[in-house]
VEXSE-438043 format. One line per field, with one value per residue (C-alpha): y, z negated, x; residue in three letters. Coordinates in steps of 0.02 Angstrom, whole numbers, plus 50000, padded with zeros to 5 digits. Each point is the difference from the previous one (the first is absolute). Layout:
% residues N
north = (Y:...)
up = (Z:...)
east = (X:...)
aa = (ALA:...)
//
This chain:
% residues 230
north = (50000:50169:50143:50179:50163:50142:50184:50151:50083:49860:49845:49960:49995:49878:49877:49823:49834:50017:50182:50067:50187:50069:50161:49994:50183:49978:49931:49815:50000:50076:49871:49851:50109:50039:49815:49967:50129:49903:50076:49884:50061:50137:50088:50066:50148:50102:50167:50106:50027:49812:49976:50124:49919:49831:50076:50054:49828:49911:50083:49982:49980:50085:50118:49992:50091:50131:50112:50069:49906:50109:49925:50038:50126:49915:49830:49905:49959:50038:49868:49967:49836:50092:50086:49836:49899:49994:50027:49872:49964:49838:49954:50168:50035:50108:50112:50041:50117:50061:50098:49849:49829:49980:50081:49878:49856:50055:50023:49821:49938:49888:49891:49833:50016:50150:50012:50152:50009:50064:49940:49976:49838:49960:49817:49969:50079:49893:49846:50041:50018:49837:49908:50074:49967:50124:50010:50188:50106:50189:50098:50172:50145:50139:50129:50179:50066:49874:50102:49941:49858:49994:49902:49917:49927:49941:49917:49917:49932:49933:49926:49908:49939:49932:49912:49915:49950:49916:50130:50081:50184:50102:50108:50099:50072:50040:50085:50110:50054:50041:50099:50105:50032:50158:49928:49954:50177:50062:49878:50065:50187:50085:50106:49874:49954:49912:49854:49952:49919:49851:49963:49971:49867:49920:49992:49916:49872:49847:49856:50073:49915:49820:50029:50070:50117:49958:50079:49906:50098:50137:50136:50162:50115:49888:49827:49903:49931:49854:49920:49823:49855:50047)
up = (50000:50052:49882:50057:49906:50112:49954:50063:50115:50129:49891:50022:50189:49987:49888:50067:49931:49829:49945:49824:50003:49834:49921:49812:49969:50029:50147:49984:49813:50009:50122:49879:49869:50126:50031:49813:49977:50121:50172:50137:50133:50028:50164:50004:50118:50079:50032:49902:50152:50026:49816:50006:50159:49914:49850:50113:50081:49831:49890:49816:50028:49883:50064:49913:50056:49985:50094:49910:49845:49997:50014:50172:49997:50005:49950:49849:49921:50021:50019:49813:49904:49841:50088:50042:49847:49933:50164:50055:50181:50009:50179:50068:50157:49967:50134:49948:50084:49933:50057:50007:49953:50106:50149:49986:49990:50157:50088:49957:50141:50079:49846:50003:49821:49884:49811:49888:49876:49825:49830:49933:50099:50047:49945:50102:50153:49981:49979:50160:50095:49931:50050:50175:50034:50145:50104:49969:49852:50024:49837:50058:49881:50027:49915:49953:50117:50128:50035:49883:49888:49819:49859:49938:50169:50035:49829:50024:50169:49921:49856:50120:50103:49844:49944:50168:49996:49833:49891:49847:50001:49840:50018:49840:50071:50165:49906:49905:50163:50078:49850:50007:50187:50092:50060:49823:49933:50073:49886:49846:50033:49862:50120:50141:50034:50168:49933:49826:49883:49981:50185:49970:49871:50107:50154:49901:49910:50066:50060:49927:50144:50058:50180:50156:50123:50185:50164:50053:50161:50101:50096:50084:49864:49851:49925:49891:49840:49895:49841:50007:49897:50002)
east = (50000:50069:49955:50028:49970:49941:50000:49901:49968:50017:49993:49815:50012:50144:49908:49984:49943:49920:50009:49978:49966:50059:49937:50025:49952:49855:49901:50035:50003:49825:49930:50002:49916:49862:49969:50006:49862:49890:50034:49935:50121:50126:50033:50178:49995:50139:49915:49877:49889:49983:49961:49856:49934:49998:49914:49857:49995:49990:49867:50038:50187:50123:50135:50168:50155:50136:50117:50153:49933:49843:49826:49929:49859:49830:50068:49933:50168:50183:50134:50005:49980:49953:49854:49913:50050:49822:49907:49869:50043:49901:49960:50059:50099:50153:50075:50178:50125:50167:50151:50116:49932:49844:50086:50146:49878:49908:50168:50052:49890:50133:50015:49909:49938:49998:49990:49999:50143:50030:50059:49823:49980:50180:49996:49842:50081:50156:49891:49905:50163:50069:49841:49998:50185:50012:50158:50011:49946:50000:49998:49942:50032:49871:50112:49963:49865:50060:50157:50138:50053:49942:50080:49841:49954:50177:50016:49831:50057:50160:49900:49884:50148:50083:49841:49980:50184:49972:50085:49922:50047:49998:49844:50032:50161:49914:49860:50121:50081:49833:49936:50158:49987:49952:49834:49948:50027:49836:49908:50091:49992:49897:49897:49981:49818:50008:50105:49941:50126:49885:50021:50186:49960:49865:50112:50139:49889:50091:49889:49841:49906:50014:49947:50081:49915:50008:49946:49844:49969:50081:49908:50045:50064:49961:50018:49878:50076:49943:50063:50067:49938:49816)
aa = (MET:LYS:ILE:GLN:ILE:LEU:GLN:PRO:PRO:SER:GLY:ALA:GLY:SER:ALA:ARG:GLY:LEU:ALA:VAL:VAL:ILE:ASP:VAL:PHE:ARG:ALA:PHE:SER:LEU:VAL:PRO:TYR:LEU:PHE:ASP:ARG:GLY:ALA:ALA:ARG:ILE:MET:ALA:VAL:GLY:GLU:ILE:ARG:ARG:ALA:THR:GLU:LEU:HIS:ARG:GLU:TYR:PRO:GLY:SER:ILE:LEU:ILE:GLY:GLU:ARG:HIS:ALA:LEU:LYS:ILE:SER:GLY:PHE:ASP:TYR:GLY:ASN:SER:PRO:SER:GLU:ILE:LEU:SER:ALA:ASP:LEU:SER:GLY:ARG:THR:ILE:ILE:HIS:THR:THR:HIS:ALA:GLY:THR:GLN:ALA:LEU:VAL:ALA:SER:ASP:ARG:ALA:ASP:GLU:VAL:LEU:THR:GLY:SER:PHE:VAL:ASN:ALA:ALA:ALA:ILE:ALA:GLY:PHE:ILE:GLU:SER:ALA:GLN:PRO:GLU:THR:VAL:SER:LEU:VAL:CYS:ALA:GLY:PHE:GLU:GLY:ASP:ARG:GLU:THR:LEU:GLU:ASP:THR:LEU:CYS:ALA:GLU:TYR:LEU:ARG:ASP:LEU:VAL:ASP:GLY:ARG:ARG:PRO:ASP:PHE:ASP:SER:LEU:ARG:GLN:ARG:ILE:VAL:GLY:SER:GLU:CYS:ALA:ARG:ARG:PHE:LEU:HIS:PRO:THR:GLU:ARG:THR:CYS:PRO:GLU:GLN:ASP:LEU:GLU:LEU:CYS:LEU:ASP:LEU:ASP:ARG:PHE:ASP:PHE:ALA:VAL:ARG:ARG:ALA:ALA:ILE:HIS:GLU:GLY:PHE:SER:VAL:LEU:GLU:ARG:THR:GLY:VAL)
//
């Protein structure tokens, strides 16, 4: 099995085989929380315009998304796990668009299979990969706004690679590095409101969920996600 780690901005387009699109802060940490709160399906959308079109096509759907970490005007929720922690999403369709993660997922259209990636379900992701035994695994880091590498996504990719290779990396040391990184500072700033401190904890809650999230269908401008093991 060949495992490659791909970085923005061109990494998603280079993904082949089984791709894991990683966005720790916060898109693909949020997605398992959405399924845990009862969401029936999630549409991962590249562009805001396409998201609003889908919202009109699917009455009763919930719009979730951000640009520059800010909730998009007119949307129901921002890209924040803490916002939906007690929400009842039972049976609802979620339409989700973000600055980096969902766009990288849509751009990974040449991969045979696509999973979302984060620490909150890392063991389940590694288990899925081990069961599938693909020839190529592409670990796609979404990065900061899809433009540049971020420590948390890179460390998550390396963590997943090590799990699949049979190693047991020290998550506590990785967590300390991430909490001290530039991208984590926005969660710890005393006047920051767009990135609550609780989101930092929720995004780094290792193996909180025992399921992976896979791309069930691909369409123009969006992909439909489903949880595994249901």
